[in-house]
N, C-alpha and C positions, 0 to 999 in steps of 0.2 A: 279438177273440173266438176266436182261434186257438191261445190259449196255455192249457194245462191249468191252470196255476197261478191265472190270471185267473178261468177258469170255476169252479174249485173255490171261490175267495173269492166268487163271485156265488152260487154254489149254498148256500154257508154263510149268507150273507145272506138268501137266500130261506127257508132252513130256521129261520133266528132269527125271521123274520115269521110264519112258520106256526106256529112253537112257542108265540108269544104268542097267536096266534089260536086254536089247536087245544088247546093243553095248559095253559099256566099263565102268568101273568104275574109270579108270586111265586116259583116254584120253577125254577131254571135247569136246563139240560139236565145239566150234571155233578152237580147236587144230585139230579136223579131217578136218573141213573145209580147214584149211591152209595145211594139208598133201595132201587132195584130190585135191586142186587147184595145187599143185606142182606135183602130179601125172598126171594131165592132160596137165600141161604146165610147163615143167621143167626150172630151172635157171630163175626165176623171180627176180626182184629187189623188196627190201622190200616194197616200196611204191606201186608198182603195185599189189603186193600179197595182201597188205591191201585193195586195191580197189576191188579185185577179191572176197575177202571173206567179205566185207563191215565191215571191223574193222578200227577204228581211229588209228592215228600214234602210240599213247603210247600203246594201247591195243594190236596192232600188234607187238610192239617191245618186249612187255612181253611174248607173245605166242611164238615168234621166239626164245627168250632166253630159255624158258622152253623146247621147243623142241630140241633145241642145246643141252641143258644140258642132256637130256635123250638120245643123240645120234640118233635122228630120223631125223633130218635134218642137213646140214652143209652150212656155209656161206663162202663166199669168195669175192675177188674183181674181178670185171669184167676185163679181161686182155685188152680189148678195151678201157675201161673208168675206170681208178682206182677210180673214185668217187662213182661208182655205186656198190653197195653191192647186190651180187647175192646169192640166196637162192635155194637149190636142196634137194631132198630126200637123205638120206642116205640109204645103203643096208637094214638096219634095219627099217628104215622109210617106205621103199617100201613093205617091208614084212608086216608091221603092216597095212598099208593103205589097201593093198590087202586084209587082213583078215577083216578089218572093213567096206568095202564097201557092201558086202552082208548083214551084219548085220544091216547097216543104212536102206537098202532096206527093212529088216523085221520090223525094227522099223516104217517106213512110212506106210507099209501095215497095220501093227497092229493098228496104230493111226487113221486110216481112214477106218478100216475094216466094221464099221457099214453102210458106205455110198456105194452106187452102182457108176458104173464107171462115169455116168453123174454128179452125185453130187460130186465125187472127183474132176473132171476137173472144176466143178463150184467153188469149195472151192479154188482150186489153182488159178484160174483166178481172183477171188475177192480179195484173200490175196495179190496176186501180184499187182493188181490196187491199194489197200489201201496202200500198202508199198512204191510203186513207187511214188504215189501222194504225200505222206508225205515226202518222201526222196527228192523230188525236192523243197520242201519249204524252 
């Protein structure tokens, strides 16, 4: 229990359990991240969307395909640049993401409930630094 990698893996396991309890058993965290990115920034191209949610090209393509199949997003060609595929929430997707946003906040609150505000801020800062540094490598 003294190895950061092991503790991170355990934390992800806890988050997965909490996700199923608090947020959704049918929408995954990467799918929610995609829906939420489109909620905040409509009509993104697939490459930019993948960048926004930190998903590689093949994973992003799979997420987009699943969300399209479920009628939560729609894709089309940019009228100004036919090579560019744009993605937007469907009305059903908008409804789903609006239902899930408060649930994800509840999940986050539950996950760090044992920490005070200073500790929560420190955790976020440390995780941001670790992830950012390693992503740049």
